[in-house]
C-alpha positions in Angstrom: -29.5 -20.1 -10.1 -27.0 -19.1 -12.7 -26.7 -15.4 -11.5 -26.2 -16.7 -8.0 -23.5 -19.1 -9.1 -21.8 -16.3 -11.1 -21.8 -13.9 -8.1 -20.5 -16.7 -5.9 -17.7 -17.4 -8.4 -16.7 -13.7 -8.4 -16.6 -13.7 -4.6 -14.4 -16.8 -4.7 -12.1 -15.1 -7.2 -11.8 -12.0 -5.1 -11.0 -14.2 -2.2 -8.1 -15.6 -4.2 -6.9 -12.0 -4.9 -8.4 -11.4 -8.3 -9.7 -7.9 -8.0 -10.5 -7.7 -11.7 -13.4 -10.2 -11.4 -16.8 -8.9 -12.3 -20.2 -10.4 -11.9 -22.5 -10.1 -15.0 -25.8 -8.3 -14.2 -28.4 -10.4 -16.1 -31.5 -9.5 -14.2 -33.1 -6.5 -12.5 -34.3 -8.4 -9.5 -32.7 -9.4 -6.2 -30.0 -11.5 -7.9 -29.2 -8.6 -10.2 -28.9 -6.4 -7.1 -26.6 -9.0 -5.6 -24.4 -9.0 -8.7 -24.3 -5.2 -8.7 -23.4 -5.2 -5.0 -20.6 -7.7 -5.5 -19.2 -5.6 -8.3 -19.3 -2.5 -6.1 -17.6 -4.3 -3.3 -14.8 -5.5 -5.7 -14.4 -1.9 -7.0 -14.1 -0.6 -3.5 -11.6 -3.2 -2.6 -9.6 -2.4 -5.7 -9.6 1.3 -4.7 -8.5 0.5 -1.1 -5.7 -1.8 -2.3 -4.6 1.0 -4.7 -4.5 3.4 -1.8 -2.5 1.0 0.4 0.0 0.5 -2.4 0.4 4.2 -2.9 0.8 4.7 0.9 3.4 2.0 1.0 5.3 3.6 -1.9 5.2 7.0 -0.1 6.4 5.4 3.1 9.3 3.7 1.3 10.4 7.0 -0.2 10.2 8.8 3.1 12.2 6.0 4.8 14.9 6.3 2.1 15.1 10.0 2.7 15.3 9.5 6.4 18.0 6.9 6.1 20.0 9.4 3.9 19.6 12.2 6.4 20.6 9.9 9.3 23.7 8.9 7.4 24.6 12.5 6.7 24.1 13.4 10.4 26.3 10.5 11.5 29.1 11.7 9.1 28.7 15.2 10.4 28.8 14.0 14.0 32.0 12.0 13.3 33.6 15.1 11.7 32.7 17.3 14.7 34.0 14.7 17.1 37.3 14.5 15.3 37.6 18.3 15.2 36.8 18.6 18.9 39.4 15.9 19.7 42.0 17.8 17.7 41.2 21.1 19.5 41.4 19.3 22.8 44.8 17.9 21.9 46.1 21.3 20.8 45.0 23.0 24.0 46.6 20.5 26.3 
């Protein structure tokens, strides 16, 4: 029952957000297979979380670039509007 309790403990730790938890593989039977499966699951989750974090960082960078470009476009539009108003005033 110890290998089963250890695997259950790892699953509970992962449920709490600990993606470094690892089940010891003590036997080469069904319980050992269970521990190995739990470890593979945790490794997969760790990889997925890493990809999500990286994607979030990329999105944050792209958002900052878009905000900068939007700000520049707004400034350019204001300048163009001022110039157009000046030309309209001169031609009246």
